[in-house]
DSSP file (Angstrom, degrees, kcal/mol; ACC not computed):
  #  RESIDUE AA STRUCTURE BP1 BP2  ACC     N-H-->O    O-->H-N    N-H-->O    O-->H-N    TCO  KAPPA ALPHA  PHI   PSI    X-CA   Y-CA   Z-CA
    1    1 A X              0   0    0      0, 0.0     2,-0.1     0, 0.0     0, 0.0   0.000 360.0 360.0 360.0 139.2  142.7  125.3   86.1
    2    2 A X        -     0   0    0      1,-0.1     2,-0.2     3,-0.0     3,-0.1  -0.379 360.0-104.9 -78.3 157.0  146.4  124.4   85.8
    3    3 A X        -     0   0    0      1,-0.1    -1,-0.1    -2,-0.1     3,-0.1  -0.515  39.8-100.5 -78.5 146.9  149.0  126.0   88.0
    4    4 A X        -     0   0    0     -2,-0.2    48,-0.1     1,-0.1    -1,-0.1  -0.296  50.6 -95.1 -59.9 148.3  151.4  128.7   86.5
    5    5 A X     >  -     0   0    0      1,-0.1     4,-1.8    -3,-0.1     3,-0.4  -0.376  26.2-116.4 -73.0 152.2  154.8  127.2   85.6
    6    6 A X  H  > S+     0   0    0      1,-0.2     4,-2.2     2,-0.2     5,-0.2   0.858 114.2  59.7 -54.9 -42.0  157.7  127.5   88.0
    7    7 A X  H  > S+     0   0    0      1,-0.2     4,-2.4     2,-0.2    -1,-0.2   0.877 104.8  50.2 -59.2 -40.9  159.6  129.8   85.6
    8    8 A X  H  > S+     0   0    0     -3,-0.4     4,-2.8     2,-0.2    -1,-0.2   0.901 105.9  54.0 -58.7 -41.7  156.8  132.3   85.7
    9    9 A X  H  X S+     0   0    0     -4,-1.8     4,-2.6     1,-0.2    -2,-0.2   0.897 110.1  48.9 -56.9 -41.7  156.8  132.3   89.4
   10   10 A X  H  X S+     0   0    0     -4,-2.2     4,-2.4     2,-0.2    -2,-0.2   0.895 110.5  49.9 -67.9 -35.6  160.6  133.1   89.2
   11   11 A X  H  X S+     0   0    0     -4,-2.4     4,-2.9     2,-0.2    -2,-0.2   0.948 111.8  48.4 -58.3 -50.4  160.0  135.9   86.6
   12   12 A X  H  X S+     0   0    0     -4,-2.8     4,-1.8     1,-0.2    -2,-0.2   0.906 113.3  46.6 -59.4 -44.2  157.3  137.4   88.8
   13   13 A X  H  X S+     0   0    0     -4,-2.6     4,-2.5     2,-0.2     5,-0.3   0.897 111.4  51.6 -67.0 -40.7  159.5  137.2   91.9
   14   14 A X  H  X S+     0   0    0     -4,-2.4     4,-2.2     1,-0.2    -2,-0.2   0.963 110.9  48.1 -53.7 -52.7  162.5  138.7   90.1
   15   15 A X  H  <>S+     0   0    0     -4,-2.9     5,-2.9     1,-0.2     6,-0.3   0.860 114.0  48.2 -58.3 -39.1  160.4  141.6   88.8
   16   16 A X  H ><5S+     0   0    0     -4,-1.8     3,-0.6     1,-0.2    -1,-0.2   0.808 110.2  49.0 -77.0 -32.5  159.1  142.2   92.3
   17   17 A X  H 3<5S+     0   0    0     -4,-2.5    -1,-0.2     1,-0.2    -2,-0.2   0.793 109.6  53.0 -76.8 -29.8  162.4  142.0   94.1
   18   18 A X  T 3<5S-     0   0    0     -4,-2.2    -1,-0.2    -5,-0.3    -2,-0.2   0.438 114.0-120.3 -83.0   2.5  163.8  144.5   91.6
   19   19 A X  T < 5 +     0   0    0     -3,-0.6    -3,-0.2    -5,-0.1     3,-0.1   0.930  49.3 168.0  59.7  49.9  160.9  146.8   92.4
   20   20 A X      < -     0   0    0     -5,-2.9     2,-0.3     1,-0.2    -4,-0.1   0.816  61.3 -67.5 -58.1 -32.0  159.8  146.7   88.8
   21   21 A X  S    S-     0   0    0     -6,-0.3    -1,-0.2    -5,-0.1    -2,-0.1  -0.954  76.3 -36.9 167.1-163.3  156.6  148.3   89.8
   22   22 A X     >  -     0   0    0     -2,-0.3     4,-1.6    -3,-0.1     3,-0.2  -0.222  62.2-101.1 -75.5 173.0  153.5  147.5   91.8
   23   23 A X  H  > S+     0   0    0      1,-0.2     4,-1.8     2,-0.2     5,-0.1   0.828 125.5  55.2 -66.8 -35.2  151.9  144.1   91.8
   24   24 A X  H  > S+     0   0    0      2,-0.2     4,-2.0     1,-0.2    -1,-0.2   0.835 105.8  52.2 -69.0 -33.6  149.3  145.3   89.4
   25   25 A X  H  > S+     0   0    0      2,-0.2     4,-2.2    -3,-0.2    -2,-0.2   0.906 109.0  49.2 -61.9 -45.6  152.1  146.4   87.0
   26   26 A X  H  X S+     0   0    0     -4,-1.6     4,-2.3     2,-0.2     6,-0.4   0.829 108.2  54.6 -72.0 -31.2  153.7  143.0   87.2
   27   27 A X  H  X>S+     0   0    0     -4,-1.8     4,-2.2     1,-0.2     5,-0.5   0.961 110.2  47.6 -63.5 -49.1  150.2  141.5   86.5
   28   28 A X  H  <5S+     0   0    0     -4,-2.0    -2,-0.2     1,-0.2    -1,-0.2   0.902 114.1  45.6 -61.5 -45.4  150.0  143.7   83.4
   29   29 A X  H  <5S+     0   0    0     -4,-2.2    -1,-0.2     1,-0.2    -2,-0.2   0.930 123.9  30.5 -66.8 -50.4  153.5  142.8   82.1
   30   30 A X  H  <5S-     0   0    0     -4,-2.3    -1,-0.2    -5,-0.1    -2,-0.2   0.569  98.9-125.8 -93.2  -8.6  153.3  138.9   82.7
   31   31 A X  T  <5 +     0   0    0     -4,-2.2    -3,-0.2    -5,-0.2     2,-0.1   0.691  64.0 134.7  67.9  18.7  149.6  138.4   82.1
   32   32 A X      < -     0   0    0     -5,-0.5    -1,-0.2    -6,-0.4     2,-0.1  -0.450  60.6 -99.1 -86.5 164.0  149.1  136.6   85.4
   33   33 A X     >  -     0   0    0     -2,-0.1     4,-1.8     1,-0.1    -1,-0.1  -0.372  26.2-118.3 -74.3 165.7  146.3  137.3   87.8
   34   34 A X  H  > S+     0   0    0      2,-0.2     4,-2.8     1,-0.2     5,-0.2   0.866 117.5  57.1 -66.1 -35.2  146.8  139.5   90.8
   35   35 A X  H  > S+     0   0    0      2,-0.2     4,-2.3     1,-0.2    -1,-0.2   0.852 103.4  52.3 -64.7 -36.8  146.1  136.5   92.9
   36   36 A X  H  > S+     0   0    0      2,-0.2     4,-1.9     1,-0.2     5,-0.2   0.978 110.3  47.6 -61.4 -57.0  148.9  134.6   91.3
   37   37 A X  H  X S+     0   0    0     -4,-1.8     4,-2.6     1,-0.3     3,-0.4   0.915 113.0  49.3 -53.7 -42.3  151.4  137.4   92.1
   38   38 A X  H  X S+     0   0    0     -4,-2.8     4,-2.4     1,-0.2     5,-0.3   0.915 109.6  50.8 -64.8 -38.4  150.2  137.6   95.6
   39   39 A X  H  X S+     0   0    0     -4,-2.3     4,-0.5     1,-0.2    -1,-0.2   0.729 113.9  45.8 -71.0 -19.3  150.5  133.9   96.0
   40   40 A X  H  X S+     0   0    0     -4,-1.9     4,-1.0    -3,-0.4    -2,-0.2   0.884 117.2  41.5 -83.2 -45.2  154.0  134.0   94.7
   41   41 A X  H  X S+     0   0    0     -4,-2.6     4,-1.7    -5,-0.2     3,-0.2   0.931 108.4  58.7 -69.9 -48.9  155.2  137.0   96.7
   42   42 A X  H  X S+     0   0    0     -4,-2.4     4,-1.7     1,-0.3     3,-0.4   0.886 107.7  43.8 -56.5 -52.0  153.6  136.1  100.1
   43   43 A X  H  X>S+     0   0    0     -4,-0.5     4,-3.6    -5,-0.3     5,-1.4   0.853 112.0  54.6 -62.7 -34.5  155.2  132.7  100.6
   44   44 A X  H  <5S+     0   0    0     -4,-1.0    -1,-0.2     4,-0.2    -2,-0.2   0.805 105.8  52.8 -70.2 -29.3  158.6  134.1   99.5
   45   45 A X  H  <5S+     0   0    0     -4,-1.7    -1,-0.2    -3,-0.4    -2,-0.2   0.906 121.8  31.3 -69.5 -43.6  158.3  136.9  102.2
   46   46 A X  H  <5S+     0   0    0     -4,-1.7    -2,-0.2    -5,-0.2    -3,-0.2   0.869 139.8   7.9 -82.6 -39.6  157.7  134.2  104.9
   47   47 A X  T  <5S-     0   0    0     -4,-3.6    -3,-0.2     2,-0.2    -2,-0.1   0.588  86.3-122.5-119.4 -17.5  159.5  131.1  103.9
   48   48 A X  S   <S+     0   0    0     -5,-1.4     2,-0.3     1,-0.3    -4,-0.2   0.483  72.7 122.9  85.4   0.2  161.7  132.0  101.0
   49   49 A X        +     0   0    0     -6,-0.7    -1,-0.3     1,-0.1    -2,-0.2  -0.773  33.2 173.3-102.6 139.7  160.0  129.3   98.9
   50   50 A X        +     0   0    0     -2,-0.3    -1,-0.1    -3,-0.1     2,-0.1   0.321  39.1 120.9-131.1   4.6  158.2  130.0   95.6
   51   51 A X  S    S-     0   0    0      1,-0.1     3,-0.1   -42,-0.1     2,-0.1  -0.397  72.3-102.1 -66.2 145.1  157.5  126.4   94.3
   52   52 A X        -     0   0    0    -48,-0.1    -1,-0.1     1,-0.1    -2,-0.1  -0.387  41.8 -99.8 -66.2 148.6  153.8  125.7   93.8
   53   53 A X        -     0   0    0      1,-0.1    -1,-0.1    -3,-0.1     3,-0.1  -0.390  42.0-111.1 -64.9 145.0  152.0  123.7   96.6
   54   54 A X        -     0   0    0      1,-0.1     2,-0.1    -3,-0.1    -1,-0.1  -0.348  46.2 -80.0 -70.7 162.0  151.6  119.9   95.7
   55   55 A X        -     0   0    0      1,-0.1    -1,-0.1     2,-0.1     0, 0.0  -0.361  32.8-135.2 -63.2 141.2  148.2  118.6   95.1
   56   56 A X        -     0   0    0     -2,-0.1    -1,-0.1    -3,-0.1    -2,-0.1   0.526  31.0-125.4 -77.6  -5.2  146.2  117.9   98.2
   57   57 A X        -     0   0    0      3,-0.0    -1,-0.1     2,-0.0    -2,-0.1   0.469  44.4-103.2  71.0   5.4  144.9  114.5   97.0
   58   58 A X        -     0   0    0      2,-0.0     2,-0.1     0, 0.0     0, 0.0  -0.176  65.5 -22.0  75.1-167.2  141.3  115.3   97.5
   59   59 A X  S    S-     0   0    0      1,-0.1     2,-0.1     0, 0.0     3,-0.1  -0.382  70.7-104.6 -82.6 157.3  138.9  114.1  100.3
   60   60 A X        -     0   0    0      1,-0.1    -1,-0.1    -2,-0.1    -2,-0.0  -0.458  43.2-100.4 -71.8 142.3  139.7  111.0  102.4
   61   61 A X        -     0   0    0      1,-0.1    -1,-0.1    -2,-0.1     0, 0.0  -0.347  18.0-136.8 -67.9 150.8  137.5  107.9  101.6
   62   62 A X  S    S+     0   0    0     -3,-0.1     2,-0.4     2,-0.1    -1,-0.1   0.727  86.5  61.1 -75.8 -21.9  134.7  107.1  103.9
   63   63 A X  S    S-     0   0    0      1,-0.0    -2,-0.1     2,-0.0     2,-0.0  -0.855  80.3-130.1-106.8 141.6  135.5  103.4  104.0
   64   64 A X     >  -     0   0    0     -2,-0.4     4,-2.1     1,-0.1     5,-0.2  -0.207  38.8 -90.2 -75.4 178.2  138.6  101.9  105.3
   65   65 A X  H  > S+     0   0    0      1,-0.2     4,-2.6     2,-0.2     5,-0.2   0.882 126.7  49.6 -57.6 -45.0  140.6   99.4  103.5
   66   66 A X  H  > S+     0   0    0      1,-0.2     4,-2.5     2,-0.2    -1,-0.2   0.917 112.7  46.6 -61.6 -42.8  138.8   96.4  105.0
   67   67 A X  H  > S+     0   0    0      2,-0.2     4,-2.7     1,-0.2    -2,-0.2   0.886 110.5  53.2 -70.3 -38.6  135.4   97.9  104.1
   68   68 A X  H  X S+     0   0    0     -4,-2.1     4,-2.5     2,-0.2    -1,-0.2   0.935 109.6  49.9 -60.2 -47.8  136.5   98.8  100.5
   69   69 A X  H  X S+     0   0    0     -4,-2.6     4,-1.9     1,-0.2    -2,-0.2   0.955 110.4  49.0 -59.9 -48.8  137.6   95.1  100.0
   70   70 A X  H  X S+     0   0    0     -4,-2.5     4,-3.0     1,-0.2    -1,-0.2   0.918 108.7  53.5 -56.5 -46.2  134.3   93.8  101.2
   71   71 A X  H  X S+     0   0    0     -4,-2.7     4,-2.6     1,-0.2    -1,-0.2   0.918 108.0  50.3 -51.5 -44.9  132.5   96.1   99.0
   72   72 A X  H  X S+     0   0    0     -4,-2.5     4,-0.9     1,-0.2    -1,-0.2   0.865 110.9  48.7 -66.5 -32.3  134.4   94.9   96.0
   73   73 A X  H >X S+     0   0    0     -4,-1.9     4,-1.4    -5,-0.2     3,-0.9   0.945 111.2  50.9 -71.1 -45.1  133.6   91.3   96.9
   74   74 A X  H 3X S+     0   0    0     -4,-3.0     4,-0.8     1,-0.2    -2,-0.2   0.891 106.5  54.0 -58.1 -38.4  130.0   92.2   97.3
   75   75 A X  H 3< S+     0   0    0     -4,-2.6    -1,-0.2     1,-0.2    -2,-0.2   0.746 106.9  52.5 -71.7 -20.0  129.8   93.9   93.9
   76   76 A X  H X< S+     0   0    0     -4,-0.9     3,-0.5    -3,-0.9    -1,-0.2   0.794  99.2  65.8 -75.9 -32.7  131.2   90.7   92.3
   77   77 A X  H 3< S+     0   0    0     -4,-1.4     2,-0.9     1,-0.3    -2,-0.2   0.973 121.2   7.9 -60.1 -83.9  128.6   88.5   93.9
   78   78 A X  T >< S-     0   0    0     -4,-0.8     3,-2.2     1,-0.1    -1,-0.3  -0.718  72.7-171.9-101.6  94.5  125.4   89.8   92.1
   79   79 A X  T <  S+     0   0    0     -2,-0.9    -1,-0.1    -3,-0.5    -2,-0.1   0.599  78.4  61.0 -63.3 -14.8  126.6   92.2   89.5
   80   80 A X  T 3  S+     0   0    0      2,-0.0    -1,-0.3     0, 0.0    -5,-0.0   0.336  75.8 128.5 -90.1   8.2  123.2   93.5   88.6
   81   81 A X    <   -     0   0    0     -3,-2.2     2,-0.2    -6,-0.2    -6,-0.0  -0.296  54.1-129.6 -67.8 150.4  122.5   94.9   92.1
   82   82 A X     >  -     0   0    0      1,-0.1     4,-2.0     0, 0.0     3,-0.3  -0.459  23.0-106.3 -92.0 165.9  121.4   98.5   92.4
   83   83 A X  H  > S+     0   0    0      1,-0.2     4,-2.4     2,-0.2     5,-0.2   0.862 123.6  56.3 -63.8 -32.2  122.8  101.2   94.6
   84   84 A X  H  > S+     0   0    0      2,-0.2     4,-1.1     1,-0.2    -1,-0.2   0.863 106.4  50.4 -68.3 -29.6  119.7  100.9   96.8
   85   85 A X  H  > S+     0   0    0     -3,-0.3     4,-2.9     2,-0.2     3,-0.4   0.953 112.3  48.0 -73.6 -43.9  120.5   97.1   97.2
   86   86 A X  H  X S+     0   0    0     -4,-2.0     4,-2.7     1,-0.2     5,-0.3   0.881 108.0  52.3 -56.8 -41.5  124.1   98.0   98.2
   87   87 A X  H  < S+     0   0    0     -4,-2.4     4,-0.5     1,-0.2    -1,-0.2   0.819 116.1  42.8 -72.6 -22.5  123.0  100.6  100.7
   88   88 A X  H  X S+     0   0    0     -4,-1.1     4,-0.8    -3,-0.4    -2,-0.2   0.969 122.4  36.6 -75.0 -56.9  120.7   97.8  102.2
   89   89 A X  H  X S+     0   0    0     -4,-2.9     4,-1.7     1,-0.2    -3,-0.2   0.823 105.8  65.0 -77.2 -36.8  123.2   95.0  102.2
   90   90 A X  H  X S+     0   0    0     -4,-2.7     4,-1.0    -5,-0.3     3,-0.2   0.895 100.1  47.6 -63.4 -45.7  126.5   96.7  103.0
   91   91 A X  H  > S+     0   0    0     -4,-0.5     4,-0.5    -5,-0.3     3,-0.4   0.887 110.8  54.1 -60.8 -39.3  125.9   97.9  106.6
   92   92 A X  H >< S+     0   0    0     -4,-0.8     3,-0.6     1,-0.2    -1,-0.2   0.878 108.4  48.0 -65.9 -37.8  124.5   94.5  107.5
   93   93 A X  H 3< S+     0   0    0     -4,-1.7    -1,-0.2    -3,-0.2    -2,-0.2   0.656 106.2  58.1 -72.7 -20.2  127.7   92.7  106.3
   94   94 A X  H 3<        0   0    0     -4,-1.0    -1,-0.2    -3,-0.4    -2,-0.2   0.472 360.0 360.0 -93.9   1.3  130.1   95.0  108.1
   95   95 A X    <<        0   0    0     -3,-0.6    -1,-0.2    -4,-0.5    -2,-0.1   0.504 360.0 360.0 -76.1 360.0  128.8   94.5  111.6
């Protein structure tokens, strides 16, 4: 699901600061979820920032750069090898 636009964050915050109504009223007016309104208001209370958080880049790779390079070389050698073959050969060649 995509993040709400920054301008919506600003409108929600402006309505909240002007005491337009409860958070549920703001939800009804802007069509955002209650969680969205809470996620806009909470950081503003603590840090003053309303920009969405950047993407966290997902999980870290299990293999370091050297092991990834070795795996790429191994894949080029016999291109028809199966995953079972790689799980057998890869640990042997990394020792």
